[in-house]
C-alpha positions in Angstrom: -123.7 16.5 58.5 -120.7 18.4 56.9 -119.4 20.4 59.8 -117.6 23.5 60.0 -113.9 24.2 59.0 -113.2 26.2 62.3 -114.5 23.8 64.7 -114.3 20.3 63.0 -111.6 20.5 60.3 -108.9 22.9 61.4 -108.5 21.1 64.8 -107.7 17.9 62.9 -104.5 19.4 61.9 -101.4 19.8 64.1 -99.6 22.8 64.2 -96.3 21.0 63.0 -98.2 19.9 59.9 -99.5 23.6 59.2 -96.0 24.9 59.5 -94.6 22.1 57.4 -97.0 22.8 54.5 -97.0 26.6 54.6 -93.7 26.8 52.8 -95.0 24.5 50.0 -98.1 27.0 49.5 -100.4 24.6 51.1 -102.5 26.5 53.6 -104.2 24.0 55.9 -105.2 26.6 58.5 -106.8 29.0 55.8 -110.6 28.5 55.1 -110.2 30.6 52.1 -107.7 28.4 50.7 -109.1 25.1 51.9 -112.6 25.9 50.7 -111.2 25.8 47.1 -112.6 22.3 46.1 -109.5 21.4 44.1 -107.2 22.3 47.0 -109.5 20.3 49.5 -109.4 17.2 47.2 -105.6 17.5 46.9 -105.0 17.5 50.5 -107.6 14.7 51.1 -105.8 12.6 48.3 -102.4 13.1 50.3 -104.1 12.3 53.6 -105.4 9.0 52.2 -102.4 8.1 50.3 -104.0 8.2 47.0 -101.4 10.8 46.2 -97.7 10.7 47.5 -96.1 11.8 49.6 -98.6 10.7 52.2 -99.5 13.3 54.8 -98.9 13.8 57.5 -95.2 13.5 56.8 -93.8 10.6 58.7 -97.4 9.6 60.2 -99.2 8.9 62.3 -101.8 8.7 59.4 -105.3 9.8 59.9 -107.7 7.0 61.0 -110.8 6.3 59.0 -113.0 8.7 61.3 -110.8 11.7 60.6 -110.7 11.0 56.9 -114.6 10.7 56.9 -115.2 13.9 58.7 -112.7 15.8 56.3 -114.4 14.0 53.3 -117.9 14.8 54.7 -117.0 18.6 54.9 -116.1 18.5 51.2 -119.0 16.4 50.0 -122.1 16.7 52.2 -124.3 19.6 51.8 -124.0 22.4 52.7 -120.4 21.8 51.5 -117.4 23.7 52.8 -118.9 25.6 55.7 -116.8 27.9 57.4 
């Protein structure tokens, strides 16, 4: 199951992370922004450490279950559910 942005993905992000990323034009709390596949993949790559700097800044970094939930939202049909 892919999950929903509002109930499954958005709650994974702390308010401090959202506030930190907004000035960088990374809108973790915006379904419209996050549902763009390129944006979601970029965020995921920073969450996993594939791209640096790793998110969230200073950790703690997401455990495998949270990463899987986010990845499933991007890749399991129906993808990018609101």
